[in-house]
C-alpha positions as YAML, in Angstrom:
chain: A
units: angstrom
residues:
- id: 1
  name: MET
  ca: [8.49, -3.04, -1.68]
- id: 2
  name: ALA
  ca: [10.17, 0.35, -1.91]
- id: 3
  name: THR
  ca: [9.66, 3.03, 0.74]
- id: 4
  name: LEU
  ca: [10.28, 6.76, 0.40]
- id: 5
  name: THR
  ca: [9.86, 9.58, 2.85]
- id: 6
  name: SER
  ca: [7.55, 12.44, 1.85]
- id: 7
  name: ARG
  ca: [10.62, 14.63, 1.44]
- id: 8
  name: GLU
  ca: [12.34, 12.12, -0.86]
- id: 9
  name: PHE
  ca: [9.16, 11.80, -2.89]
- id: 10
  name: ASN
  ca: [8.80, 15.57, -3.27]
- id: 11
  name: GLN
  ca: [12.44, 15.98, -4.26]
- id: 12
  name: ASP
  ca: [12.47, 13.23, -6.88]
- id: 13
  name: VAL
  ca: [9.04, 12.24, -8.20]
- id: 14
  name: ALA
  ca: [10.62, 10.66, -11.28]
- id: 15
  name: ARG
  ca: [12.57, 8.24, -9.06]
- id: 16
  name: ALA
  ca: [9.36, 7.29, -7.25]
- id: 17
  name: LYS
  ca: [7.60, 6.67, -10.56]
- id: 18
  name: ARG
  ca: [10.46, 4.47, -11.78]
- id: 19
  name: ALA
  ca: [10.31, 2.48, -8.53]
- id: 20
  name: ALA
  ca: [6.54, 2.05, -8.98]
- id: 21
  name: ASN
  ca: [7.23, 0.24, -12.24]
- id: 22
  name: ASP
  ca: [8.57, -2.64, -10.10]
- id: 23
  name: GLY
  ca: [5.75, -2.59, -7.56]
- id: 24
  name: PRO
  ca: [3.95, -0.40, -5.03]
- id: 25
  name: VAL
  ca: [5.97, 2.34, -3.32]
- id: 26
  name: ILE
  ca: [5.11, 3.29, 0.25]
- id: 27
  name: ILE
  ca: [5.45, 6.99, 1.00]
- id: 28
  name: THR
  ca: [5.86, 7.81, 4.66]
- id: 29
  name: ASP
  ca: [4.82, 10.92, 6.55]
- id: 30
  name: ARG
  ca: [6.65, 11.52, 9.83]
- id: 31
  name: GLY
  ca: [7.98, 7.97, 9.75]
- id: 32
  name: ARG
  ca: [4.63, 6.24, 9.27]
- id: 33
  name: PRO
  ca: [3.25, 4.76, 6.05]
- id: 34
  name: ALA
  ca: [0.79, 7.29, 4.62]
- id: 35
  name: TYR
  ca: [0.41, 6.74, 0.87]
- id: 36
  name: VAL
  ca: [1.02, 4.10, -1.77]
- id: 37
  name: LEU
  ca: [2.14, 4.92, -5.30]
- id: 38
  name: MET
  ca: [1.47, 2.29, -7.95]
- id: 39
  name: ARG
  ca: [0.96, 2.00, -11.67]
- id: 40
  name: HIS
  ca: [-2.61, 2.56, -12.80]
- id: 41
  name: GLU
  ca: [-2.76, -0.92, -14.32]
- id: 42
  name: ALA
  ca: [-1.92, -2.46, -10.93]
- id: 43
  name: TYR
  ca: [-4.60, -0.35, -9.27]
- id: 44
  name: GLN
  ca: [-7.18, -1.42, -11.87]
- id: 45
  name: ARG
  ca: [-6.34, -5.09, -11.25]
- id: 46
  name: LEU
  ca: [-6.73, -4.53, -7.52]
- id: 47
  name: VAL
  ca: [-10.16, -2.88, -7.71]
- id: 48
  name: SER
  ca: [-11.51, -5.24, -10.34]
- id: 49
  name: GLN
  ca: [-10.90, -8.38, -8.27]
- id: 50
  name: GLY
  ca: [-14.45, -8.39, -7.03]
- id: 51
  name: HIS
  ca: [-16.16, -7.24, -3.90]
- id: 52
  name: GLY
  ca: [-14.34, -5.19, -1.32]
- id: 53
  name: ILE
  ca: [-13.95, -6.43, 2.23]
- id: 54
  name: ARG
  ca: [-16.73, -4.13, 3.44]
- id: 55
  name: ALA
  ca: [-19.24, -5.74, 1.06]
- id: 56
  name: LEU
  ca: [-18.06, -9.23, 1.97]
- id: 57
  name: LEU
  ca: [-18.35, -8.57, 5.71]
- id: 58
  name: ALA
  ca: [-21.81, -7.05, 5.25]
- id: 59
  name: HIS
  ca: [-23.05, -10.31, 3.70]
- id: 60
  name: PRO
  ca: [-25.46, -12.12, 6.09]
- id: 61
  name: GLU
  ca: [-23.42, -15.33, 6.06]
- id: 62
  name: SER
  ca: [-20.23, -13.50, 7.02]
- id: 63
  name: GLU
  ca: [-21.08, -13.84, 10.72]
- id: 64
  name: ASP
  ca: [-19.87, -17.45, 10.52]
- id: 65
  name: ILE
  ca: [-16.46, -16.43, 9.15]
- id: 66
  name: THR
  ca: [-13.56, -16.00, 11.56]
- id: 67
  name: PHE
  ca: [-11.43, -13.04, 10.57]
- id: 68
  name: GLU
  ca: [-8.31, -12.33, 12.63]
- id: 69
  name: PRO
  ca: [-5.99, -10.00, 10.69]
- id: 70
  name: PRO
  ca: [-2.36, -10.05, 11.84]
- id: 71
  name: ARG
  ca: [-1.26, -7.08, 13.93]
- id: 72
  name: LEU
  ca: [1.49, -4.95, 12.50]
- id: 73
  name: GLY
  ca: [4.27, -3.62, 14.68]
- id: 74
  name: ASP
  ca: [4.49, 0.02, 15.63]
- id: 75
  name: GLU
  ca: [7.71, 0.47, 13.68]
- id: 76
  name: PRO
  ca: [7.52, 1.68, 10.08]
- id: 77
  name: PRO
  ca: [8.98, -0.58, 7.38]
- id: 78
  name: PRO
  ca: [12.69, -0.10, 6.72]
- id: 79
  name: LEU
  ca: [13.63, 2.49, 4.13]
- id: 80
  name: VAL
  ca: [14.95, 1.11, 0.87]
- id: 81
  name: ASP
  ca: [17.81, 2.80, -0.96]
- id: 82
  name: LEU
  ca: [16.60, 3.36, -4.50]
- id: 83
  name: GLY
  ca: [19.76, 5.09, -5.64]
...
């Protein structure tokens, strides 16, 4: 997955869009992931996969489900050279 700083994104939007053709692009703000750029088709696939996690967790039977998401480190993902 490609990563760009906010400055890199602002300076070369076309490069970010080309990178998004291959998959989501993380855009960082002050070294932390802040935004994700992806093709609209990928976004549509994501939102059309059914219920969101909020709706699933609100379901009465969800109390019996153990959900332990992995913790992410405090360090941002490494920057990828797209040049």
